[in-house]
C-alpha positions in Angstrom: 19.8 61.8 8.9 21.1 60.9 12.6 17.7 59.9 13.9 16.8 57.9 10.8 20.1 56.0 10.9 19.7 55.0 14.7 15.9 53.9 13.7 17.2 51.6 10.9 20.4 50.3 12.9 18.0 48.9 15.6 15.4 48.0 13.3 17.7 45.7 11.6 19.1 44.4 15.0 15.6 43.4 15.8 14.5 42.0 12.7 17.5 39.6 13.0 16.9 38.7 16.5 13.2 37.6 15.7 14.5 35.7 12.5 16.9 33.6 15.1 14.2 33.3 17.6 11.2 32.6 15.4 12.5 30.6 12.7 16.0 29.0 13.6 14.7 28.6 17.3 18.0 30.2 18.7 17.4 32.4 21.4 19.6 35.6 21.6 20.7 38.5 23.7 20.1 42.0 22.3 22.5 44.6 23.1 25.3 47.1 22.3 29.0 46.5 22.1 31.6 47.9 24.1 34.0 50.6 22.3 36.7 48.1 22.0 34.3 45.5 20.5 32.4 47.7 18.1 33.1 48.2 14.2 36.0 50.8 13.9 34.7 54.3 13.1 31.3 53.3 13.9 29.2 55.4 16.9 27.6 52.6 17.7 27.4 48.4 17.0 24.7 46.3 18.4 24.6 42.7 18.5 22.8 39.6 19.1 24.6 36.9 20.7 23.6 33.2 20.9 25.0 30.6 23.3 26.2 27.3 21.7 25.4 23.7 23.3 29.3 23.8 24.4 29.0 26.9 26.4 30.7 29.2 23.8 29.1 32.6 22.8 28.4 33.2 19.0 28.1 36.6 17.5 25.0 35.8 15.4 24.5 39.3 13.7 25.4 42.8 14.0 24.1 46.2 13.2 26.3 49.2 13.1 25.2 53.0 13.1 28.5 54.6 11.3 27.2 58.3 12.0 28.5 60.7 9.4 32.1 59.9 9.8 33.0 57.9 6.7 30.6 60.4 4.6 32.7 63.2 5.8 35.9 61.2 4.8 34.5 60.3 1.4 32.6 63.5 0.6 29.3 61.7 0.5 26.2 64.5 0.9 22.8 65.1 -0.2 20.4 68.2 -0.5 18.0 68.2 2.4 14.4 69.3 2.5 15.9 72.8 3.5 18.0 72.8 0.2 21.1 72.6 2.3 24.0 70.0 1.4 24.3 67.7 4.4 26.4 64.5 5.1 24.8 61.3 5.1 24.3 59.3 8.4 25.4 55.5 7.1 24.3 52.0 8.6 25.6 48.7 7.8 24.0 45.5 9.1 24.3 41.9 8.3 24.1 38.3 9.1 26.1 35.4 7.6 26.4 31.6 6.6 27.8 31.4 10.3 24.2 30.8 11.3 24.2 27.6 9.7 26.8 26.9 12.0 24.7 28.2 15.0 21.7 26.0 14.0 24.1 22.7 13.9 25.8 23.8 17.1 22.6 24.9 18.9 20.3 21.9 18.1 22.4 19.3 16.6 23.2 15.7 18.4 25.4 12.6 18.2 23.2 11.3 15.4 23.5 14.3 13.4 21.7 17.6 12.5 18.1 18.4 14.4 16.6 21.4 12.0 13.8 23.6 13.0 10.8 22.9 10.8 10.4 26.3 9.3 13.8 26.0 7.6 14.1 22.3 7.0 14.5 21.9 3.3 12.5 18.5 3.7 10.2 18.7 6.7 8.5 15.3 6.5 10.3 12.0 5.2 7.8 9.0 4.6 9.5 5.7 4.9 7.6 2.9 3.4 8.2 -0.2 5.3 8.2 -3.6 3.2 7.8 -1.3 0.1 7.7 -4.3 -2.4 4.6 -5.6 -1.0 1.7 -4.4 -3.5 -0.1 -1.2 -2.5 2.7 0.2 -0.2 4.3 2.4 -2.4 1.1 3.5 -4.0 -0.2 4.5 -0.4 3.1 6.4 0.1 2.8 8.8 -2.9 -1.0 9.3 -2.0 0.1 10.2 1.4 2.9 12.2 0.0 0.4 14.2 -2.3 -2.1 15.1 0.4 0.5 16.1 2.8 2.3 18.1 0.0 -1.3 19.9 -0.6 -1.3 21.2 3.1 1.8 23.2 2.3 4.3 21.1 3.7 7.8 20.0 2.2 7.7 16.1 1.9 9.5 13.3 0.3 9.0 9.5 -0.1 12.4 7.7 0.7 11.8 5.0 -1.8 15.2 3.7 -2.2 16.3 0.2 -2.3 18.2 0.7 1.1 16.3 -1.1 4.2 14.5 0.9 6.6 17.0 0.9 9.5 19.3 2.9 7.2 16.9 5.2 5.7 15.9 6.0 9.8 19.6 6.8 10.2 19.9 9.1 7.2 16.6 11.0 7.9 18.0 11.6 11.7 21.6 12.3 10.1 20.1 15.0 7.7 17.9 16.6 10.5 14.5 15.6 8.9 11.9 16.8 11.7 9.7 14.0 11.3 9.4 10.4 9.8 6.5 8.7 8.8 6.6 5.1 9.0 3.9 3.2 7.3 4.0 -0.9 6.1 1.3 -3.2 4.9 -0.1 -3.6 8.3 -0.3 0.3 8.8 -2.0 0.6 5.9 -4.8 -2.1 6.8 -5.2 -0.3 9.9 -5.5 3.3 8.4 -2.6 4.4 10.8 0.8 5.6 10.5 3.8 5.8 12.8 5.1 9.6 13.2 8.5 10.2 14.7 10.1 13.4 15.9 13.7 14.1 15.2 13.8 16.4 18.3 12.7 13.8 21.1 12.1 10.8 19.1 8.9 10.5 20.4 6.5 8.1 18.3 3.3 9.3 17.9 0.3 7.1 16.4 -1.8 9.1 13.5 -4.6 8.0 11.3 -3.4 8.1 7.8 -6.5 10.0 6.8 -5.5 12.8 9.3 -1.5 13.3 8.5 -2.2 16.1 6.8 -3.8 17.7 9.4 -1.9 16.4 12.3 1.7 16.8 10.9 1.3 20.7 10.6 0.4 20.8 14.3 3.3 18.3 15.3 5.9 20.5 13.2 4.7 23.7 15.0 4.9 21.9 18.3 8.4 20.9 17.5 9.3 24.5 16.3 8.3 25.9 19.9 9.8 23.0 22.0 13.3 23.6 20.2 13.1 27.3 21.1 12.3 26.6 24.4 14.9 23.9 25.0 17.8 26.2 23.5 16.5 29.0 26.0 16.4 26.8 28.9 20.0 25.5 27.9 21.2 29.1 27.9 19.8 30.1 31.2 20.9 26.9 32.8 24.4 28.2 31.6 24.2 31.9 32.3 26.0 32.7 35.8 26.4 35.9 37.9 29.9 37.0 39.4 30.1 40.0 41.7 33.5 39.8 42.4 36.5 38.9 40.4 37.5 35.8 42.2 33.8 34.5 41.4 34.6 35.7 38.1 37.7 33.7 37.1 36.3 30.5 39.0 33.0 30.6 37.0 35.0 31.2 33.6 37.3 28.5 34.5 35.0 25.8 35.3 31.7 26.7 34.0 31.1 27.2 30.2 28.3 29.7 29.3 27.7 33.5 29.8 28.8 35.3 32.7 26.6 38.5 33.9 28.9 40.9 35.8 29.2 44.7 36.5 31.6 46.8 34.6 33.4 50.3 35.2 33.4 51.2 31.4 37.0 51.4 31.2 39.0 49.2 28.4 41.7 48.1 31.1 39.5 46.2 33.0 38.2 44.6 29.5 41.6 44.1 28.5 42.6 42.5 31.9 39.7 40.1 31.9 40.5 38.9 28.5 44.0 38.1 29.2 43.3 36.5 32.5 40.3 34.5 31.8 40.2 34.5 27.7 36.4 35.9 28.1 35.5 39.0 26.3 32.6 41.3 26.6 29.9 40.1 24.5 27.3 42.7 24.7 26.1 45.3 27.2 22.2 44.2 27.1 19.5 46.5 26.7 17.8 44.8 29.5 20.1 46.0 32.2 20.2 44.7 35.6 22.0 45.9 38.7 24.0 42.9 40.3 26.2 45.4 42.4 27.3 48.7 42.6 31.2 48.0 41.6 33.1 46.7 38.7 33.6 43.1 39.0 37.3 43.6 38.1 38.6 46.8 39.7 36.0 47.8 42.2 35.1 51.1 41.0 31.9 52.4 40.5 29.8 50.3 37.9 28.3 51.7 34.8 27.0 48.9 32.9 26.0 45.2 33.4 28.0 43.1 30.6 27.4 39.8 29.3 31.0 37.9 29.2 31.8 34.7 27.5 34.3 32.7 25.5 33.5 32.9 22.0 34.0 31.5 18.8 
């Protein structure tokens, strides 16, 4: 039914938004696409929009309510509870591999990937120092097994490469934490835990690693989301007239919040003159002014604008 289709369309958008924020640590703006930007033939297209580190927007997932237009065109009907033939109201929704790019562009740095712990294939990289010394590798394997038993994804880098090379590879691959331990550390019952996101070094007792590492990974997950949110908020600007809009679009990469009259002519003009497109009409509306930022006519919606991939 129409009601069920709308409910499912919004349910899926919320699911994608939750996944981006809670798992990928990417904050998103939820809203509706303008008629110009929506799926052709759809009644409504909803979107989640993320801001990448370079200030460009990325459409990170969409959910479409097709209504019964396509069903009527193709004769797709069903028998309802009242035993009458009715046209199906269809929905379509999806996220794609572009989210891999979103993770790289939101969190990565000059050393390589920075992966949120919840999606990192390896969460903990144990790097033994002076591993040829007796007992070092054995202890590393013992620690690995204890950490694995705690439910984490862990590996020991026991390759013949030197520790500096292993550190660089761990950073490049974005493994959330590495555990450094050599003969002296083992003797003192301690290891050095290094966070990939901040490079902070934390000294942890070896027999407490299985308890402390899940806590550290949870902290990294939360901190990555908050840093990304702070970056987005610091690069979200408000424009109340067209000169201000053009000045911001030319000199300040990021989202621009501005009022819109609802006319496609203004949308087209903004895109042509600034290369900014309407990203979405957010569900959380704000009254920034009473008039359209482009033409000065009465405003109908607040819109997030931005340059996009």
